[in-house]
DRENLOLUM-329157 format. One record per residue: residue in three letters; x, y, z of N, C-alpha, C, O in turn. Coordinates in steps of 0.02 Angstrom, whole numbers, padded with zeros to 5 digits, always signed. Example, Ala and Ser with C-alpha at 12.3 -4.5 7.8 and 13.67 -1.06 7.14 Angstrom:
<pts>
ALA+00660-00284+00390+00615-00225+00390+00660-00165+00390+00712-00166+00423
SER+00642-00112+00354+00684-00053+00357+00645+00002+00394+00670+00057+00402
</pts>
This chain:
<pts>
UNK-01097-00718+00658-01075-00651+00645-01054-00638+00580-01009-00676+00564
UNK-01071-00596+00534-01063-00571+00486-00986-00562+00461-00944-00529+00493
UNK-00972-00597+00394-00888-00576+00368-00867-00520+00359-00912-00480+00372
UNK-00826-00497+00345-00787-00437+00356-00810-00404+00299-00837-00433+00253
UNK-00797-00325+00301-00828-00293+00257-00752-00244+00221-00761-00189+00197
UNK-00692-00272+00223-00625-00240+00215-00634-00235+00135-00661-00282+00106
UNK-00616-00190+00107-00588-00178+00031-00515-00150+00024-00492-00101+00052
UNK-00488-00189-00016-00418-00167-00020-00403-00155-00095-00415-00201-00134
UNK-00378-00096-00118-00367-00087-00190-00280-00084-00189-00241-00064-00146
UNK-00270-00111-00254-00199-00116-00273-00191-00087-00347-00240-00057-00369
UNK-00141-00091-00383-00122-00044-00439-00176-00096-00500-00200-00071-00551
UNK-00185-00150-00487-00236-00189-00543-00277-00232-00508-00296-00274-00549
UNK-00299-00243-00455-00351-00266-00416-00390-00238-00360-00362-00201-00320
UNK-00459-00254-00353-00482-00233-00300-00510-00304-00257-00549-00349-00273
UNK-00473-00293-00196-00493-00361-00144-00546-00357-00102-00540-00326-00049
UNK-00607-00388-00122-00675-00372-00081-00688-00434-00047-00655-00484-00057
UNK-00755-00430+00010-00773-00495+00019-00811-00533-00041-00825-00501-00092
UNK-00829-00607-00034-00864-00632-00082-00931-00637-00053-00942-00621+00006
UNK-00985-00665-00101-01044-00679-00072-01057-00729-00121-01018-00740-00168
UNK-01128-00768-00110-01160-00820-00177-01160-00792-00234-01149-00829-00282
UNK-01170-00732-00245-01188-00705-00299-01104-00715-00340-01100-00695-00398
UNK-01065-00735-00320-01004-00738-00345-00993-00803-00393-00947-00809-00433
UNK-01041-00846-00381-01035-00929-00386-01022-00932-00456-00978-00973-00468
UNK-01042-00905-00502-01023-00916-00583-00961-00898-00599-00935-00928-00646
UNK-00920-00846-00564-00864-00817-00567-00816-00871-00534-00764-00880-00564
UNK-00823-00901-00488-00772-00936-00459-00779-01002-00466-00740-01041-00439
UNK-00837-01023-00508-00842-01087-00545-00779-01097-00595-00746-01148-00603
UNK-00773-01049-00618-00723-01046-00677-00646-01062-00663-00601-01060-00705
UNK-00639-01077-00594-00574-01098-00571-00579-01167-00534-00543-01217-00539
UNK-00620-01157-00506-00630-01205-00457-00643-01268-00483-00633-01318-00448
UNK-00664-01272-00543-00686-01326-00586-00647-01355-00639-00655-01403-00676
UNK-00592-01300-00631-00541-01328-00678-00478-01344-00648-00440-01311-00613
UNK-00475-01419-00673-00428-01468-00648-00366-01429-00654-00337-01426-00600
UNK-00340-01404-00693-00268-01369-00701-00253-01317-00630-00199-01304-00602
UNK-00317-01293-00614-00306-01256-00550-00318-01299-00487-00275-01297-00443
UNK-00363-01329-00481-00384-01376-00417-00317-01430-00409-00310-01452-00352
UNK-00281-01449-00447-00236-01496-00443-00173-01467-00385-00137-01507-00356
UNK-00169-01395-00376-00131-01373-00337-00153-01369-00277-00119-01380-00226
UNK-00229-01349-00278-00254-01327-00214-00276-01377-00162-00278-01434-00185
UNK-00298-01371-00087-00311-01415-00053-00393-01441-00076-00409-01498-00058
UNK-00423-01418-00098-00501-01418-00126-00487-01485-00177-00436-01494-00209
UNK-00535-01523-00176-00540-01556-00254-00577-01533-00303-00621-01495-00285
UNK-00575-01544-00360-00612-01510-00416-00658-01511-00409-00681-01568-00407
UNK-00708-01453-00401-00767-01454-00399-00796-01473-00456-00774-01461-00512
UNK-00867-01517-00437-00902-01544-00505-00986-01518-00494-01031-01523-00536
UNK-00990-01493-00432-01058-01492-00407-01066-01414-00388-01040-01390-00337
UNK-01105-01375-00435-01124-01305-00400-01140-01290-00350-01125-01234-00329
UNK-01175-01330-00314-01209-01325-00271-01167-01329-00194-01187-01307-00140
UNK-01109-01362-00208-01062-01377-00156-01019-01306-00150-01000-01288-00095
UNK-01005-01265-00209-00983-01218-00212-01020-01155-00180-00996-01115-00140
UNK-01089-01156-00209-01128-01110-00154-01121-01129-00084-01107-01084-00045
UNK-01130-01187-00063-01129-01210+00023-01059-01164+00048-01061-01127+00097
UNK-00996-01173+00005-00940-01138+00033-00945-01074+00035-00912-01045+00079
UNK-00990-01033-00014-00977-00969-00020-01022-00926+00020-01022-00866+00031
UNK-01072-00988+00045-01127-00952+00093-01093-00967+00168-01109-00936+00219
UNK-01040-01025+00166-01011-01026+00238-00969-00969+00256-00971-00950+00315
UNK-00919-00930+00201-00882-00881+00209-00913-00822+00218-00878-00772+00227
UNK-00997-00816+00216-01023-00752+00225-01019-00736+00300-01020-00679+00322
UNK-01016-00786+00334-01018-00791+00413-00928-00787+00427-00892-00822+00392
UNK-00902-00747+00472-00837-00749+00487-00821-00808+00520-00850-00824+00573
UNK-00777-00842+00495-00739-00910+00526-00669-00882+00561-00633-00930+00571
UNK-00643-00833+00578-00572-00835+00593-00530-00796+00531-00495-00747+00543
UNK-00537-00821+00474-00521-00795+00418-00539-00761+00361-00585-00785+00328
UNK-00512-00710+00343-00515-00642+00299-00514-00668+00232-00463-00672+00198
UNK-00579-00689+00210-00581-00716+00137-00586-00651+00101-00617-00607+00131
UNK-00555-00634+00029-00558-00599-00021-00579-00621-00081-00567-00680-00089
UNK-00608-00595-00128-00615-00608-00194-00576-00557-00237-00588-00498-00226
UNK-00537-00571-00278-00481-00523-00322-00528-00505-00391-00552-00545-00431
UNK-00533-00446-00391-00579-00424-00441-00523-00379-00486-00488-00339-00455
UNK-00515-00384-00560-00474-00350-00606-00512-00294-00599-00573-00296-00596
UNK-00467-00225-00597-00510-00175-00602-00513-00146-00685-00539-00091-00691
UNK-00493-00171-00734-00472-00159-00799-00541-00174-00836-00561-00145-00886
UNK-00572-00225-00799-00630-00260-00819-00691-00266-00786-00747-00270-00811
UNK-00673-00265-00721-00723-00275-00658-00736-00350-00650-00791-00365-00628
UNK-00698-00394-00663-00710-00468-00670-00677-00501-00613-00621-00481-00594
UNK-00708-00550-00583-00669-00588-00523-00640-00635-00568-00669-00667-00612
UNK-00567-00637-00548-00512-00676-00579-00480-00720-00518-00432-00757-00530
UNK-00501-00717-00464-00463-00749-00417-00495-00748-00334-00542-00710-00322
UNK-00470-00787-00286-00483-00776-00218-00421-00804-00172-00380-00847-00186
UNK-00429-00770-00117-00381-00787-00070-00413-00784+00009-00472-00773+00024
UNK-00367-00795+00046-00366-00792+00123-00312-00783+00162-00256-00798+00142
UNK-00323-00760+00212-00262-00731+00254-00302-00733+00342-00357-00707+00354
UNK-00274-00756+00374-00289-00755+00455-00243-00811+00490-00198-00838+00458
UNK-00258-00828+00567-00233-00855+00606-00198-00918+00583-00233-00950+00544
UNK-00132-00946+00597-00123-01016+00582-00113-01043+00653-00114-01008+00705
UNK-00103-01114+00649-00110-01165+00697-00053-01146+00725-00056-01145+00787
UNK+00009-01127+00696+00070-01110+00731+00073-01035+00770+00077-00983+00738
UNK+00070-01037+00830+00057-00981+00888+00089-00927+00849+00145-00944+00829
UNK+00072-00870+00834+00091-00811+00825+00109-00784+00739+00132-00731+00720
UNK+00083-00853+00696+00084-00835+00635+00019-00828+00612-00030-00851+00641
UNK+00018-00785+00540-00036-00783+00507-00032-00813+00439+00009-00788+00401
UNK-00071-00866+00418-00057-00897+00346-00088-00862+00301-00123-00816+00322
UNK-00086-00872+00229-00110-00829+00179-00112-00898+00118-00069-00941+00115
UNK-00163-00895+00080-00169-00935+00001-00204-00901-00045-00217-00843-00030
UNK-00225-00923-00105-00233-00884-00158-00240-00956-00212-00214-01011-00217
UNK-00286-00922-00243-00298-00957-00316-00334-00915-00385-00374-00868-00375
UNK-00318-00934-00444-00329-00886-00489-00350-00923-00549-00320-00975-00566
UNK-00401-00897-00582-00411-00919-00640-00365-00940-00702-00331-00895-00727
UNK-00361-00997-00728-00281-01018-00752-00272-00949-00805-00221-00914-00806
UNK-00323-00940-00840-00294-00894-00901-00253-00813-00870-00224-00771-00903
UNK-00264-00816-00807-00245-00763-00781-00179-00767-00748-00150-00718-00723
UNK-00154-00834-00748-00088-00856-00710-00018-00818-00746-00026-00797-00804
UNK+00029-00812-00724+00095-00783-00759+00073-00717-00758+00097-00698-00811
UNK+00043-00666-00732+00042-00608-00741+00047-00563-00689+00027-00505-00690
UNK+00083-00598-00629+00098-00569-00571+00032-00556-00522+00046-00541-00464
UNK-00031-00560-00536-00094-00557-00506-00076-00583-00429-00091-00544-00384
UNK-00044-00645-00411-00049-00695-00362-00009-00644-00305-00028-00630-00249
UNK+00054-00623-00341+00104-00584-00293+00072-00518-00290+00101-00485-00246
UNK+00035-00491-00312+00002-00416-00312-00050-00430-00242-00043-00398-00190
UNK-00099-00480-00249-00144-00503-00200-00104-00514-00124-00109-00480-00074
UNK-00067-00568-00135-00027-00598-00078-00010-00535-00052-00040-00518-00001
UNK+00039-00487-00082+00070-00427-00036+00014-00384-00005+00026-00349+00044
UNK-00044-00386-00032-00104-00332-00020-00135-00372+00054-00154-00345+00106
UNK-00133-00435+00037-00166-00467+00097-00110-00462+00161-00129-00460+00220
UNK-00048-00461+00146+00001-00454+00213-00005-00396+00225-00027-00393+00283
UNK+00004-00335+00200-00010-00278+00205-00083-00264+00263-00080-00241+00320
UNK-00131-00283+00232-00190-00294+00280-00181-00329+00338-00218-00307+00382
UNK-00149-00372+00354-00143-00393+00417-00092-00360+00452-00097-00361+00513
UNK-00027-00323+00420+00013-00286+00461-00024-00213+00488-00014-00188+00544
UNK-00064-00188+00443-00092-00117+00474-00165-00134+00500-00198-00090+00527
UNK-00183-00184+00495-00244-00190+00543-00235-00238+00608-00267-00232+00661
UNK-00194-00276+00597-00202-00313+00678-00107-00312+00694-00090-00341+00746
UNK-00068-00290+00665+00012-00280+00689+00030-00351+00687+00059-00373+00736
UNK+00013-00398+00628+00055-00453+00614+00113-00435+00591+00115-00387+00553
UNK+00178-00474+00609+00229-00472+00585+00256-00553+00560+00303-00560+00521
UNK+00229-00594+00580+00252-00677+00566+00211-00707+00520+00157-00723+00545
UNK+00219-00721+00458+00180-00765+00400+00193-00825+00374+00251-00844+00378
UNK+00156-00856+00350+00180-00923+00321+00127-00932+00272+00072-00903+00270
UNK+00157-00982+00227+00116-01008+00176+00148-01085+00146+00203-01106+00166
UNK+00113-01114+00107+00153-01173+00088+00114-01185+00025+00056-01165+00018
UNK+00154-01224-00030+00133-01256-00083+00143-01322-00107+00200-01345-00102
UNK+00096-01356-00135+00122-01421-00158+00188-01415-00199+00201-01363-00228
UNK+00235-01475-00202+00307-01470-00238+00301-01453-00315+00345-01417-00339
UNK+00250-01478-00356+00265-01465-00406+00236-01387-00432+00244-01371-00491
UNK+00207-01345-00390+00177-01278-00411+00239-01237-00390+00242-01198-00342
UNK+00291-01252-00436+00354-01195-00424+00339-01126-00431+00371-01088-00395
UNK+00298-01101-00469+00283-01033-00473+00239-01001-00422+00221-00943-00429
UNK+00224-01033-00376+00188-01009-00316+00225-01001-00250+00205-00971-00201
UNK+00294-01039-00260+00361-01040-00227+00377-00960-00228+00381-00923-00180
UNK+00384-00944-00299+00404-00884-00328+00379-00832-00280+00412-00791-00248
UNK+00296-00847-00283+00270-00787-00257+00272-00781-00198+00249-00728-00178
UNK+00297-00826-00150+00300-00820-00072+00369-00796-00054+00383-00765-00002
UNK+00416-00815-00108+00483-00767-00116+00482-00682-00120+00515-00641-00089
UNK+00440-00677-00161+00424-00604-00186+00405-00560-00122+00424-00505-00103
UNK+00355-00611-00093+00334-00565-00049+00367-00583+00033+00335-00595+00084
UNK+00443-00579+00024+00477-00605+00086+00486-00661+00132+00514-00663+00187
UNK+00459-00703+00101+00458-00775+00142+00511-00808+00126+00539-00785+00077
UNK+00536-00856+00150+00596-00896+00138+00571-00971+00140+00521-00975+00175
UNK+00591-01031+00114+00586-01094+00127+00606-01122+00202+00657-01097+00226
UNK+00575-01166+00237+00607-01181+00299+00587-01264+00299+00604-01292+00352
UNK+00561-01298+00261+00560-01369+00263+00507-01387+00214+00479-01347+00176
UNK+00492-01462+00221+00439-01500+00184+00385-01520+00227+00397-01531+00287
UNK+00321-01528+00203+00262-01536+00239+00225-01583+00196+00250-01606+00145
UNK+00160-01599+00218+00116-01641+00173+00056-01604+00159+00033-01567+00203
UNK+00033-01608+00112-00046-01568+00090-00073-01629+00063-00053-01670+00021
UNK-00146-01620+00115-00189-01679+00093-00257-01644+00062-00276-01593+00092
UNK-00288-01661+00018-00351-01649-00010-00405-01639+00057-00401-01669+00111
UNK-00450-01595+00039-00505-01605+00098-00539-01659+00093-00555-01688+00144
UNK-00555-01683+00036-00591-01758+00042-00552-01820+00055-00583-01873+00057
UNK-00484-01819+00064-00437-01866+00084-00413-01892+00017-00366-01931+00015
UNK-00451-01868-00051-00421-01911-00108-00334-01909-00123-00310-01958-00152
UNK-00296-01862-00105-00249-01880-00112-00198-01826-00062-00217-01772-00040
UNK-00123-01859-00050-00091-01840-00007-00024-01800-00055+00001-01840-00095
UNK-00003-01750-00056+00074-01727-00091+00099-01696-00039+00070-01670+00009
UNK+00173-01701-00057+00222-01667-00026+00219-01585-00037+00228-01564-00094
UNK+00207-01539+00019+00222-01485+00014+00286-01441+00013+00334-01472+00035
UNK+00296-01396-00001+00358-01340+00039+00329-01293+00069+00283-01262+00042
UNK+00353-01279+00133+00337-01238+00182+00377-01174+00177+00438-01174+00168
UNK+00333-01108+00186+00383-01053+00188+00362-01009+00256+00306-01010+00282
UNK+00415-00973+00277+00400-00922+00329+00434-00849+00327+00487-00839+00298
UNK+00402-00803+00357+00441-00734+00350+00427-00706+00423+00379-00728+00454
UNK+00461-00666+00445+00458-00607+00490+00446-00546+00444+00491-00543+00402
UNK+00395-00492+00436+00387-00457+00392+00372-00396+00425+00311-00384+00425
UNK+00412-00351+00455+00407-00306+00492+00383-00239+00433+00405-00244+00376
UNK+00345-00188+00449+00323-00148+00407+00361-00090+00428+00368-00076+00487
UNK+00391-00047+00371+00425+00021+00381+00392+00073+00433+00349+00097+00396
UNK+00387+00099+00481+00377+00139+00525+00406+00204+00528+00459+00200+00559
UNK+00392+00271+00506+00418+00318+00503+00407+00354+00557+00348+00357+00575
UNK+00449+00383+00590+00458+00428+00649+00522+00463+00652+00574+00434+00666
UNK+00518+00522+00639+00579+00565+00638+00568+00630+00683+00523+00672+00679
UNK+00614+00628+00722+00614+00688+00783+00670+00734+00775+00727+00713+00771
UNK+00650+00810+00773+00694+00867+00754+00685+00890+00833+00655+00858+00876
UNK+00723+00964+00842+00725+00997+00894+00646+01024+00919+00632+01035+00977
UNK+00605+01031+00868+00548+01052+00879+00485+01018+00853+00428+01033+00871
UNK+00503+00964+00799+00450+00924+00759+00451+00859+00771+00501+00834+00796
UNK+00396+00823+00756+00394+00747+00723+00375+00737+00679+00326+00771+00665
UNK+00392+00699+00640+00368+00672+00567+00355+00619+00568+00403+00580+00575
UNK+00293+00593+00564+00274+00526+00575+00212+00519+00523+00191+00571+00497
UNK+00185+00460+00508+00140+00435+00483+00058+00466+00500+00036+00478+00556
UNK+00025+00473+00441-00054+00503+00442-00088+00439+00466-00080+00380+00448
UNK-00117+00460+00501-00183+00424+00538-00246+00450+00524-00252+00511+00518
UNK-00306+00405+00518-00375+00451+00517-00399+00506+00550-00441+00546+00530
UNK-00361+00505+00616-00397+00552+00671-00365+00626+00641-00374+00682+00666
UNK-00338+00615+00600-00298+00685+00576-00329+00718+00522-00299+00765+00497
UNK-00389+00698+00497-00421+00707+00442-00447+00787+00459-00439+00825+00411
UNK-00476+00816+00518-00493+00888+00520-00436+00931+00530-00447+00992+00527
UNK-00364+00906+00546-00325+00956+00520-00298+00959+00467-00271+01012+00452
UNK-00297+00914+00429-00274+00894+00346-00326+00950+00322-00306+01001+00294
UNK-00395+00938+00335-00442+00978+00304-00416+01053+00300-00393+01082+00251
UNK-00427+01081+00366-00411+01141+00372-00344+01168+00364-00336+01229+00360
UNK-00299+01131+00363-00217+01143+00336-00225+01147+00256-00178+01169+00223
UNK-00261+01134+00238-00259+01133+00149-00309+01178+00122-00315+01182+00061
UNK-00349+01214+00164-00369+01287+00152-00344+01345+00144-00376+01393+00122
UNK-00274+01346+00164-00224+01406+00159-00245+01440+00093-00269+01404+00050
UNK-00237+01503+00084-00233+01543+00021-00169+01514-00025-00166+01515-00087
UNK-00112+01484+00028-00060+01489-00029-00058+01423-00060-00027+01410-00112
UNK-00107+01366-00013-00112+01302-00038-00159+01294-00118-00150+01252-00162
UNK-00212+01354-00115-00242+01364-00180-00204+01394-00219-00216+01377-00277
UNK-00163+01433-00214-00127+01471-00252-00062+01411-00297-00044+01407-00355
UNK-00044+01376-00240+00023+01354-00265+00016+01286-00279+00050+01264-00325
UNK-00027+01245-00245-00040+01173-00258-00117+01156-00254-00138+01111-00218
UNK-00157+01196-00294-00222+01183-00303-00257+01114-00284-00308+01118-00249
UNK-00234+01049-00305-00251+00990-00310-00233+00954-00241-00239+00894-00231
UNK-00217+00989-00206-00202+00968-00127-00249+01016-00084-00234+01027-00026
UNK-00296+01039-00107-00353+01077-00054-00401+01015-00039-00416+00971-00079
UNK-00416+01020+00016-00487+00971+00023-00535+01009+00059-00530+01028+00117
UNK-00584+01018+00019-00643+01053+00035-00689+01036+00102-00713+01073+00145
UNK-00691+00976+00094-00736+00948+00154-00676+00884+00205-00620+00866+00185
UNK-00707+00862+00269-00654+00830+00304-00669+00759+00263-00622+00720+00268
UNK-00713+00740+00232-00731+00685+00184-00675+00670+00147-00643+00618+00159
UNK-00660+00708+00106-00605+00725+00061-00544+00704+00085-00509+00663+00055
UNK-00525+00738+00152-00464+00734+00185-00474+00666+00217-00419+00638+00215
UNK-00519+00627+00244-00503+00559+00248-00501+00515+00194-00468+00464+00203
UNK-00533+00525+00133-00517+00481+00087-00451+00488+00053-00428+00444+00017
UNK-00418+00549+00067-00345+00559+00047-00301+00512+00097-00261+00469+00081
UNK-00314+00527+00143-00266+00493+00211-00273+00426+00199-00221+00393+00197
UNK-00349+00387+00187-00340+00318+00171-00299+00292+00119-00276+00234+00118
UNK-00289+00346+00064-00236+00323+00006-00172+00321+00035-00128+00281+00019
UNK-00167+00371+00082-00092+00391+00102-00063+00330+00146-00006+00308+00141
UNK-00110+00310+00189-00097+00257+00240-00090+00180+00190-00065+00129+00213
UNK-00113+00186+00132-00101+00119+00110-00036+00116+00064-00020+00065+00033
UNK-00005+00170+00064+00068+00168+00033+00115+00160+00076+00171+00148+00053
UNK+00107+00164+00136+00159+00166+00191+00166+00080+00194+00116+00044+00196
UNK+00229+00056+00194+00258-00007+00198+00296-00019+00114+00342-00058+00107
UNK+00270+00018+00061+00303+00004-00002+00342+00062-00016+00349+00109+00023
UNK+00371+00054-00083+00430+00091-00092+00414+00136-00158+00455+00170-00189
UNK+00351+00128-00168+00315+00154-00238+00304+00225-00238+00317+00258-00288
UNK+00277+00254-00176+00251+00308-00179+00181+00326-00195+00146+00281-00220
UNK+00149+00397-00182+00181+00445-00143+00198+00430-00078+00169+00380-00055
UNK+00240+00461-00039+00254+00440+00028+00258+00511+00062+00300+00555+00054
UNK+00197+00512+00105+00163+00573+00151+00182+00563+00215+00195+00509+00239
UNK+00183+00613+00240+00203+00611+00325+00173+00671+00352+00172+00723+00319
UNK+00152+00666+00403+00131+00736+00441+00191+00759+00479+00241+00726+00490
UNK+00177+00838+00504+00228+00854+00531+00191+00887+00590+00148+00930+00578
UNK+00204+00870+00646+00176+00895+00709+00235+00905+00749+00289+00875+00751
UNK+00201+00974+00797+00244+01022+00839+00254+00981+00905+00209+00944+00925
UNK+00315+00989+00939+00335+00940+00998+00283+00983+01046+00243+00949+01078
UNK+00280+01051+01053+00272+01086+01117+00187+01086+01099+00159+01086+01154
UNK+00151+01087+01061+00073+01099+01061+00041+01029+01025-00019+01022+01014
UNK+00083+00989+01010+00060+00923+00979+00010+00946+00920-00048+00928+00923
UNK+00031+00984+00872-00020+01005+00829+00005+00992+00744+00053+01016+00714
UNK-00034+00956+00727-00016+00957+00662-00020+01008+00605-00074+01031+00588
UNK+00040+01025+00573+00039+01100+00560+00052+01091+00471+00053+01137+00430
UNK+00059+01025+00460+00078+01020+00395+00094+00943+00366+00065+00894+00390
UNK+00143+00939+00313+00166+00871+00292+00228+00887+00246+00239+00941+00219
UNK+00264+00833+00244+00310+00825+00211+00309+00760+00155+00290+00707+00181
UNK+00321+00755+00104+00317+00708+00052+00384+00683+00002+00434+00718+00011
UNK+00388+00641-00037+00424+00612-00077+00380+00583-00121+00354+00531-00102
UNK+00362+00610-00190+00320+00585-00244+00378+00559-00306+00433+00583-00321
UNK+00348+00511-00327+00383+00491-00405+00371+00521-00457+00314+00540-00470
UNK+00423+00531-00496+00397+00577-00567+00417+00540-00627+00415+00479-00636
UNK+00431+00574-00658+00456+00544-00732+00530+00503-00733+00580+00527-00705
UNK+00532+00442-00765+00602+00420-00774+00636+00398-00709+00697+00399-00704
UNK+00595+00377-00659+00625+00355-00594+00635+00413-00551+00651+00397-00494
UNK+00631+00481-00562+00663+00520-00516+00589+00536-00473+00530+00531-00490
UNK+00622+00556-00410+00576+00583-00367+00586+00661-00344+00640+00690-00334
UNK+00519+00687-00338+00516+00757-00305+00503+00770-00242+00462+00728-00224
UNK+00518+00815-00190+00509+00833-00128+00446+00875-00125+00433+00916-00169
UNK+00418+00866-00086+00345+00906-00066+00334+00916+00011+00339+00875+00056
UNK+00317+00989+00012+00292+00995+00083+00264+01064+00096+00278+01113+00061
UNK+00214+01065+00160+00167+01125+00159+00169+01140+00240+00177+01093+00279
UNK+00163+01191+00257+00156+01212+00329+00109+01273+00331+00118+01325+00299
UNK+00057+01259+00375-00004+01297+00367+00005+01369+00394+00037+01387+00443
UNK-00027+01403+00355-00022+01480+00357-00006+01509+00434+00034+01556+00439
UNK-00033+01486+00487-00027+01506+00536+00026+01484+00587+00021+01490+00648
UNK+00075+01459+00556+00144+01431+00567+00200+01430+00524+00252+01401+00536
UNK+00187+01466+00468+00243+01484+00429+00290+01542+00466+00280+01573+00518
UNK+00342+01544+00423+00380+01620+00465+00434+01584+00511+00478+01623+00529
UNK+00438+01517+00534+00469+01497+00609+00517+01442+00570+00542+01398+00605
UNK+00527+01441+00523+00587+01384+00499+00561+01314+00501+00602+01268+00494
UNK+00485+01296+00510+00461+01235+00514+00478+01195+00449+00503+01139+00444
UNK+00462+01228+00412+00470+01191+00329+00539+01154+00314+00550+01096+00297
UNK+00584+01210+00329+00661+01185+00326+00678+01142+00374+00724+01105+00355
UNK+00658+01132+00436+00676+01078+00488+00646+01028+00468+00686+00981+00469
UNK+00596+01011+00449+00557+00943+00427+00597+00924+00353+00627+00871+00342
UNK+00592+00965+00319+00636+00937+00244+00694+00926+00271+00707+00867+00261
UNK+00748+00959+00307+00815+00943+00310+00804+00873+00367+00853+00837+00358
UNK+00778+00856+00398+00763+00790+00436+00737+00730+00394+00750+00670+00404
UNK+00695+00758+00340+00667+00702+00295+00703+00674+00255+00705+00614+00245
UNK+00740+00723+00225+00783+00696+00147+00821+00632+00163+00810+00582+00129
UNK+00877+00631+00223+00910+00584+00222+00894+00516+00232+00921+00466+00207
UNK+00826+00519+00288+00784+00467+00312+00748+00429+00250+00761+00370+00238
UNK+00699+00472+00209+00667+00440+00159+00723+00407+00101+00721+00350+00079
UNK+00776+00465+00081+00811+00435+00035+00844+00361+00050+00851+00323+00002
UNK+00860+00344+00104+00885+00296+00116+00843+00230+00117+00864+00174+00103
UNK+00778+00247+00135+00722+00193+00141+00702+00182+00058+00703+00127+00030
UNK+00688+00228+00033+00679+00207-00037+00743+00186-00080+00738+00146-00127
UNK+00791+00209-00066+00871+00187-00097+00878+00225-00157+00878+00198-00212
UNK+00885+00295-00148+00889+00340-00211+00941+00388-00166+00947+00388-00104
UNK+00982+00434-00217+01019+00488-00204+01014+00548-00223+01048+00591-00196
UNK+00974+00563-00269+00938+00619-00294+00874+00629-00281+00836+00581-00287
UNK+00844+00705-00257+00781+00722-00253+00773+00778-00289+00826+00809-00290
UNK+00728+00806-00322+00722+00862-00356+00665+00897-00322+00618+00871-00291
UNK+00679+00970-00333+00631+01025-00304+00594+01062-00358+00630+01093-00397
UNK+00530+01065-00366+00509+01106-00430+00450+01135-00380+00414+01108-00338
UNK+00457+01212-00405+00411+01271-00377+00394+01318-00415+00440+01338-00451
UNK+00331+01352-00424+00324+01401-00462+00372+01455-00439+00390+01457-00380
UNK+00396+01502-00487+00451+01549-00477+00429+01586-00429+00468+01603-00385
UNK+00353+01609-00429+00323+01665-00383+00307+01629-00319+00262+01649-00282
UNK+00344+01577-00305+00332+01551-00230+00403+01537-00196+00429+01482-00189
UNK+00434+01619-00171+00501+01633-00171+00518+01598-00095+00572+01575-00079
UNK+00455+01599-00051+00473+01571+00011+00490+01489+00009+00527+01457+00047
UNK+00451+01466-00048+00471+01391-00051+00547+01373-00095+00579+01320-00096
UNK+00557+01428-00125+00626+01436-00157+00689+01446-00087+00747+01429-00094
UNK+00666+01470-00036+00712+01491+00009+00728+01423+00053+00783+01404+00074
UNK+00658+01388+00060+00674+01322+00101+00693+01268+00048+00707+01214+00076
UNK+00696+01267-00007+00745+01217-00055+00819+01254-00061+00865+01217-00075
UNK+00831+01308-00054+00912+01329-00041+00944+01322+00018+01002+01303+00018
UNK+00905+01337+00083+00945+01309+00140+00942+01239+00150+00981+01213+00190
UNK+00895+01201+00113+00914+01125+00119+00965+01085+00075+00972+01024+00077
UNK+01001+01132+00033+01043+01112-00014+01023+01101-00067+01059+01057-00091
UNK+00972+01120-00113+00960+01104-00163+00996+01151-00227+00997+01212-00219
UNK+01018+01128-00275+01051+01185-00316+01002+01183-00380+00987+01131-00410
UNK+00982+01240-00395+00939+01263-00460+00983+01252-00520+01041+01269-00527
UNK+00948+01224-00559+00969+01195-00638+00936+01217-00692+00955+01213-00751
UNK+00876+01247-00667+00836+01279-00731+00781+01324-00696+00747+01316-00646
UNK+00787+01378-00747+00733+01418-00721+00693+01464-00789+00721+01508-00822
UNK+00635+01444-00797+00605+01458-00859+00519+01430-00861+00486+01411-00813
UNK+00499+01434-00924+00435+01406-00923+00435+01322-00929+00475+01284-00957
UNK+00386+01312-00899+00375+01231-00883+00328+01201-00867+00295+01234-00827
UNK+00300+01140-00880+00238+01105-00831+00237+01103-00758+00278+01072-00725
UNK+00191+01135-00734+00184+01126-00673+00097+01127-00659+00057+01171-00676
UNK+00080+01049-00617+00007+01034-00627-00008+01033-00677+00024+01008-00724
UNK-00076+01068-00681-00112+01047-00751-00094+01115-00800-00142+01140-00830
UNK-00040+01139-00807-00033+01219-00836+00055+01220-00849+00102+01188-00827
UNK+00048+01268-00889+00129+01300-00911+00142+01356-00869+00103+01403-00865
UNK+00194+01354-00839+00222+01428-00779+00281+01429-00792+00310+01386-00825
UNK+00311+01492-00760+00385+01510-00741+00394+01459-00677+00360+01463-00626
UNK+00439+01419-00686+00459+01378-00645+00519+01380-00618+00558+01423-00640
UNK+00538+01342-00570+00611+01344-00552+00620+01273-00529+00583+01247-00487
UNK+00671+01243-00558+00705+01157-00529+00761+01154-00498+00807+01190-00517
UNK+00767+01118-00452+00825+01100-00405+00840+01036-00404+00800+00992-00419
UNK+00899+01026-00384+00912+00940-00369+00950+00953-00305+00978+01006-00291
UNK+00946+00887-00261+00967+00882-00191+01019+00823-00208+01000+00780-00247
UNK+01073+00819-00186+01120+00758-00198+01137+00724-00115+01146+00758-00064
UNK+01138+00661-00121+01152+00626-00065+01221+00627-00045+01238+00596+00006
</pts>
């Protein structure tokens, strides 16, 4: 059975499957004693052995192996894996990086991405990892990922050449799942099967007029956007975008979102498809969404920015408690327009 074909993109890394073609790049860290001294494998001295290992992981062995590619220059700078652990119900993960890439936060970024991958695709909540005792930095990575120290163990090199005391970490990491119910609506996470509705909802005249960068001309465009939206769930960095569904007809009619803007501020966004406007759905959704999402992100203020001509959006913001503090010419998407700004405070 061939290995997986999953790819994960983070702020600075692309996690993707590895092949024997990566041998020269991988050699740079597995042959480096400064890296290998902390790993279960002995320092590699034979390229053939490395190629054998890379060949072996091209066949699925129960673990999901990833190479970590730095997006800024396309270089493969590390690797890791995640998969079922011998302790029932737990998945374990590990990582190693080229020595010159240490101390830059890449390990935490990659580990968090692998954890989220296991949560999103397999529903895993229990995770564990370990490091040899002198590798204090790796312990910090595990703590940043939400794991905690549970005791000591023993790490033995694969060739039996060395036994070292290890520190064992575990954590129960439950991903935040958004579901808000109002009298008529359900606000929930987007899924790939919503692509058709997202595509059609975005074709409204009002979307082209007021938020043209949120028009998805094809279903494939919508799928790509939903894939990105889904990748943000579980984080608090945003954008955080959720579908609005009617209870009576189970119909996807739009979205609500919280988007980061300048200087640590956050902005509300929303859209209800043209066929469903005039029924108070946007106001109902935004009123319910604001207290929940601000509690989750940990903020007390949200900004509402609209084109001045978008009178309907202004009524929604007013009804939801936004106080206008600016009206005039200002930046909006890719231009300068007459706009209105308001703020909602918890």
